[in-house]
C-alpha positions as CSV (number, residue, x, y, z in Angstrom):
1,M,-1.3,2.5,48.7
2,I,-2.7,-0.2,47.1
3,F,-5.2,2.1,45.1
4,R,-2.4,4.5,44.2
5,L,0.1,1.4,43.0
6,L,-3.0,0.5,40.8
7,T,-3.9,3.3,39.2
8,L,-0.2,3.4,38.3
9,F,0.2,0.5,37.0
10,F,-2.9,1.5,34.6
11,L,-1.3,4.4,33.9
12,F,1.6,2.7,32.4
13,A,-0.3,-0.2,30.8
14,S,-2.2,2.8,29.0
15,C,1.2,4.2,28.4
16,G,2.4,1.4,26.5
17,A,-0.6,0.4,24.6
18,Q,0.5,2.3,21.4
19,P,-0.9,0.2,18.1
20,E,1.5,-2.2,16.5
21,K,3.0,-0.2,13.4
22,V,2.2,-2.1,10.2
23,N,5.3,-3.1,8.9
24,G,4.7,-4.4,5.3
25,V,5.9,-5.9,2.1
26,S,3.7,-5.2,-0.8
27,F,3.9,-8.9,-2.0
28,V,3.8,-8.9,-6.0
29,A,1.4,-11.1,-7.7
30,S,3.4,-14.3,-9.7
31,P,2.9,-17.3,-12.0
32,D,3.6,-19.4,-9.0
33,A,2.3,-20.7,-6.2
34,I,4.7,-19.8,-3.0
35,D,6.2,-21.4,0.1
36,D,8.5,-20.9,2.8
37,T,11.3,-20.1,0.5
38,H,9.3,-17.3,-0.9
39,T,7.8,-15.9,3.0
40,N,11.1,-16.1,5.0
41,P,12.4,-13.7,3.0
42,A,9.9,-11.3,4.1
43,V,10.2,-12.9,7.8
44,N,13.9,-11.5,7.8
45,V,13.3,-8.2,7.1
46,G,10.8,-7.9,10.1
47,A,7.8,-7.6,7.7
48,N,4.6,-8.2,10.0
49,Y,2.0,-7.5,7.2
50,A,1.9,-8.1,3.4
51,A,-0.6,-6.4,1.3
52,I,-2.1,-9.1,-0.9
53,M,-2.7,-7.9,-4.9
54,P,-5.0,-9.7,-7.0
55,F,-5.1,-8.2,-10.8
56,G,-8.2,-6.8,-12.8
57,F,-7.4,-5.4,-16.3
58,L,-9.2,-2.8,-18.5
59,R,-8.5,-2.4,-22.3
60,S,-8.1,1.1,-21.7
61,L,-9.1,4.0,-19.9
62,S,-12.6,4.4,-21.1
63,H,-13.2,0.5,-21.3
64,S,-16.3,-0.4,-18.8
65,E,-15.6,-4.1,-18.0
66,I,-13.4,-5.3,-15.8
67,V,-11.8,-8.5,-16.5
68,H,-10.6,-10.6,-13.3
69,N,-10.4,-14.3,-11.5
70,T,-9.6,-16.0,-15.4
71,S,-7.5,-18.7,-16.1
72,R,-5.8,-16.5,-18.5
73,Q,-4.3,-14.6,-15.6
74,W,-0.9,-15.1,-13.5
75,F,-1.8,-17.6,-10.7
76,G,-1.0,-15.0,-7.9
77,E,-3.6,-12.3,-9.5
78,T,-6.8,-15.0,-9.2
79,R,-8.6,-15.2,-6.0
80,A,-7.2,-18.7,-5.4
81,G,-3.5,-17.3,-6.0
82,A,-4.6,-14.9,-3.2
83,K,-6.0,-17.4,-1.1
84,Q,-2.7,-19.7,-1.2
85,Y,-0.7,-16.1,-0.9
86,I,-2.5,-16.2,2.3
87,G,-2.5,-19.1,3.6
88,E,1.2,-19.4,3.4
89,L,2.3,-16.1,5.0
90,R,-0.3,-16.9,7.5
91,K,2.3,-19.9,8.7
92,K,4.7,-16.9,9.3
93,N,2.5,-14.8,11.6
94,I,2.2,-12.3,9.3
95,K,-1.0,-10.3,9.1
96,I,-2.7,-9.1,5.8
97,M,-4.1,-6.6,3.4
98,V,-5.7,-8.1,0.8
99,K,-5.3,-5.5,-2.1
100,P,-7.4,-5.5,-5.7
101,Q,-5.7,-3.7,-8.2
102,I,-6.5,-3.1,-11.4
103,W,-4.2,-2.8,-14.6
104,V,-4.9,-0.9,-17.8
105,W,-3.6,-1.7,-20.8
106,N,-0.1,-0.3,-21.6
107,G,0.2,0.6,-17.9
108,E,-1.8,3.8,-18.1
109,F,-2.3,5.5,-15.0
110,T,-5.8,4.6,-13.0
111,G,-6.3,7.9,-11.8
112,Y,-7.2,9.1,-15.8
113,I,-9.8,5.9,-16.2
114,K,-13.4,8.1,-17.3
115,M,-16.2,7.1,-19.2
116,T,-17.7,9.3,-21.7
117,N,-21.5,8.5,-20.9
118,E,-23.8,7.5,-18.2
119,E,-24.4,4.2,-19.8
120,D,-20.8,3.1,-19.5
121,W,-20.5,4.7,-16.1
122,K,-23.2,1.8,-14.8
123,T,-21.3,-0.7,-16.6
124,L,-18.0,0.8,-15.1
125,E,-19.8,0.7,-11.9
126,D,-21.0,-2.9,-11.7
127,S,-18.2,-4.2,-13.3
128,Y,-16.1,-2.7,-10.4
129,S,-18.7,-3.8,-7.9
130,S,-18.6,-7.2,-8.9
131,F,-14.6,-7.2,-9.2
132,I,-14.0,-5.8,-5.4
133,L,-16.8,-7.7,-3.8
134,E,-15.4,-10.7,-4.5
135,Y,-11.7,-9.9,-3.0
136,A,-14.3,-8.6,0.0
137,E,-15.7,-12.3,0.4
138,L,-11.9,-13.7,0.2
139,A,-10.7,-11.1,3.2
140,Q,-13.3,-12.1,5.5
141,E,-12.8,-16.3,4.5
142,T,-9.4,-16.0,5.1
143,K,-10.1,-13.0,8.4
144,A,-7.1,-10.9,6.7
145,E,-7.2,-7.5,8.7
146,L,-6.9,-5.0,5.8
147,L,-9.1,-4.9,3.0
148,C,-8.2,-1.7,0.3
149,I,-11.1,-1.0,-1.6
150,G,-9.6,0.6,-4.0
151,T,-6.0,2.0,-5.4
152,E,-5.6,5.6,-7.2
153,L,-8.4,6.3,-8.9
154,E,-9.1,9.8,-8.8
155,N,-11.5,10.1,-11.5
156,F,-13.9,7.5,-10.9
157,V,-14.2,8.7,-7.3
158,K,-14.5,12.4,-8.1
159,A,-17.1,11.4,-11.1
160,R,-19.0,9.1,-8.9
161,P,-19.1,9.5,-5.0
162,D,-22.4,8.5,-4.5
163,Y,-21.4,5.0,-6.1
164,W,-18.2,4.9,-3.9
165,H,-20.0,5.9,-0.4
166,N,-22.7,3.2,-1.3
167,L,-19.9,0.5,-2.4
168,I,-18.2,1.2,0.7
169,K,-21.9,-0.1,2.6
170,E,-22.3,-3.1,0.6
171,I,-18.4,-4.2,1.5
172,K,-19.2,-3.8,5.2
173,T,-22.2,-5.9,5.2
174,I,-19.8,-8.6,3.9
175,Y,-16.5,-8.2,5.4
176,K,-15.9,-7.4,8.9
177,G,-12.5,-6.1,9.6
178,K,-11.1,-2.9,8.4
179,L,-11.2,-0.7,5.6
180,T,-8.8,1.5,3.5
181,Y,-8.4,3.2,0.1
182,A,-5.0,3.9,-1.0
183,A,-5.1,7.6,-3.0
184,N,-2.4,8.8,-4.7
185,W,0.1,11.2,-3.4
186,D,-1.4,14.1,-4.8
187,E,-5.5,12.7,-4.9
188,F,-5.9,12.4,-0.8
189,K,-6.4,15.5,0.0
190,R,-9.7,15.4,-2.5
191,T,-11.4,11.8,-1.5
192,P,-14.7,12.0,0.0
193,F,-15.3,9.2,2.0
194,W,-12.4,9.1,4.4
195,S,-15.3,9.0,7.2
196,D,-16.3,6.0,6.0
197,V,-13.1,3.5,6.5
198,D,-11.0,2.8,9.3
199,Y,-7.9,4.4,7.7
200,I,-6.8,7.3,5.4
201,G,-4.0,4.8,2.6
202,V,-1.8,6.8,0.6
203,D,0.7,5.7,-1.6
204,A,3.7,8.5,-0.3
205,Y,5.4,9.5,-3.7
206,F,5.7,12.8,-2.2
207,P,8.7,14.6,-4.2
208,V,11.2,15.7,-1.8
209,S,14.3,16.7,-3.2
210,D,15.4,17.5,-6.5
211,K,19.2,16.6,-5.9
212,Q,21.0,13.4,-7.7
213,T,21.8,12.2,-4.5
214,P,20.0,13.4,-1.7
215,T,20.8,13.4,2.0
216,V,18.7,12.2,4.9
217,A,18.3,15.9,6.2
218,E,17.6,16.6,2.7
219,C,14.8,14.5,2.0
220,K,13.6,15.3,5.9
221,A,13.4,19.0,4.7
222,G,11.8,18.1,1.7
223,W,8.7,16.0,3.8
224,Q,7.7,19.2,6.1
225,K,5.3,21.0,3.7
226,H,3.3,17.2,3.0
227,K,3.9,16.2,6.7
228,T,1.6,18.7,8.0
229,V,-1.1,18.8,5.4
230,I,-1.4,14.7,6.0
231,K,-1.4,14.9,9.7
232,S,-4.1,17.8,9.1
233,L,-6.5,15.5,7.5
234,S,-5.6,12.4,9.9
235,D,-6.6,15.5,12.5
236,T,-9.7,16.7,10.8
237,H,-11.1,13.1,10.2
238,K,-9.7,11.3,13.4
239,K,-8.1,8.6,11.0
240,P,-4.6,7.4,11.5
241,I,-2.7,8.0,8.3
242,L,-1.6,4.1,6.6
243,F,1.3,4.8,3.8
244,T,-0.8,1.9,1.8
245,E,2.8,2.1,-0.9
246,Y,5.8,4.0,-0.6
247,G,9.4,3.5,-1.3
248,Y,11.8,4.7,-3.9
249,R,13.8,4.1,-6.7
250,S,17.2,3.0,-6.9
251,M,18.2,5.6,-9.5
252,D,19.6,9.3,-9.6
253,Y,17.0,11.8,-8.3
254,T,15.1,9.5,-6.6
255,G,13.4,11.8,-4.4
256,K,12.5,14.1,-7.4
257,E,9.7,12.2,-8.6
258,P,9.4,9.2,-6.8
259,W,6.4,7.9,-9.1
260,E,8.3,7.8,-12.3
261,S,8.6,4.2,-13.2
262,D,9.8,4.4,-17.0
263,H,12.1,1.6,-17.7
264,T,14.2,3.4,-20.0
265,I,16.0,5.5,-17.2
266,T,19.3,3.5,-16.3
267,S,21.1,5.6,-13.7
268,L,21.8,3.3,-10.4
269,N,22.0,5.1,-7.3
270,F,21.6,3.1,-4.1
271,E,22.7,6.0,-1.9
272,G,19.8,8.2,-2.9
273,Q,17.4,5.3,-2.7
274,T,19.0,4.4,0.8
275,N,18.4,8.2,2.5
276,A,15.2,9.2,1.0
277,T,13.6,5.5,2.9
278,Q,15.6,6.5,5.9
279,A,13.9,9.9,6.1
280,L,10.5,8.4,5.5
281,F,10.8,6.4,8.3
282,E,12.3,8.9,10.9
283,E,9.5,11.1,9.7
284,F,6.8,9.2,10.2
285,W,7.4,5.6,12.1
286,N,7.2,7.4,15.7
287,E,4.1,9.5,15.2
288,D,1.2,8.0,17.0
289,W,-1.5,9.5,14.2
290,F,0.7,7.2,11.4
291,A,0.1,3.3,11.5
292,G,2.7,2.3,9.0
293,G,3.3,1.4,5.4
294,F,3.9,-1.2,2.6
295,V,7.5,-1.1,1.2
296,W,7.0,-0.7,-2.5
297,K,7.7,-3.7,-4.1
298,W,8.5,-7.4,-2.8
299,F,8.8,-10.1,-5.2
300,H,8.8,-13.9,-4.5
301,A,11.3,-15.1,-5.6
302,H,13.9,-13.4,-3.5
303,D,17.1,-14.4,-4.6
304,K,16.8,-13.7,-7.7
305,V,15.4,-9.9,-7.3
306,G,16.8,-7.0,-7.1
307,G,20.5,-6.3,-6.4
308,K,23.4,-4.3,-7.7
309,K,21.8,-3.8,-11.5
310,D,18.7,-2.9,-10.8
311,N,17.4,0.5,-10.1
312,Q,13.4,-0.1,-10.2
313,F,11.8,0.0,-7.1
314,T,12.1,-3.2,-4.9
315,P,14.4,-3.0,-2.2
316,Q,15.2,-6.1,-2.5
317,N,19.0,-7.5,-2.1
318,K,20.2,-3.8,-1.8
319,P,21.4,-1.9,0.8
320,V,17.9,-0.4,1.9
321,E,16.7,-3.8,2.3
322,A,19.1,-3.6,5.5
323,I,17.6,0.4,6.4
324,I,13.9,-1.5,6.5
325,Q,15.1,-4.5,8.5
326,T,16.7,-1.7,11.0
327,F,13.5,0.0,11.4
328,Y,10.9,-3.3,11.3
329,K,12.9,-5.4,13.9
330,T,13.0,-2.7,16.3
331,E,9.3,-1.4,16.0
């Protein structure tokens, strides 16, 4: 009888041992240090993770030297700023993904970074290693739970796969936590090093509806073809999927090209943003092969962003914030 009770106990314990979902916010770097007034809104929405995003800068898509951690950058984009942000978020028991990112002049897409000769490729590799290893050291120093080794760098990855495999080995000599890479939604199927990292990271801007104001049901239907591919990759590599970025703009046709960041678009549509976000949660958050994700994007000055006239990605002070809070706090 005692043996049977012990067996049942361990059975139920193992059934209840599902990993905690990453209910994350992409915490945008700013010129300022942060404090409780900036971290409390992330707590209130139910976030248990924050992506901290220091930046490096490239002068053009073919320029080979990354400028990073300088006095000319915003505080939050530097190593000191990232460390200060992490410290303040830690006070709220929020876990951390360090996610260093590259900004190309004029906002050019990082996936198109490509050198024109071997010498420049070598210079870029050395420069990128200096950049990412600096933040691997910070991730280890601050005991960050996750480190994202790159964001949407398909041409770089495709052209130099050996470099990336070796870089991951080097990172692992410095940082002992979990690793991921943020592949763009149309890139992740071709990323060659998923077996070397802990999570298959996807920036989840998948097209899910052509409608001006898509319904939850329409967005869920639009996810099905993508979801099949995403799960099959998880099964193949035996790695959980992490949405390193997800989110929708509060504009018309938000599910058609969710990556669209054109600031000349003026339409305002909170219903579409809310429906698309709810559909994403309903499709993924209960899947055992899905680790969670980081909503794009969350600004430090909560009371000054988003709101009734903003059609950008942030959910802050919009109806969709309540949807996120509902799913994050019931997780």
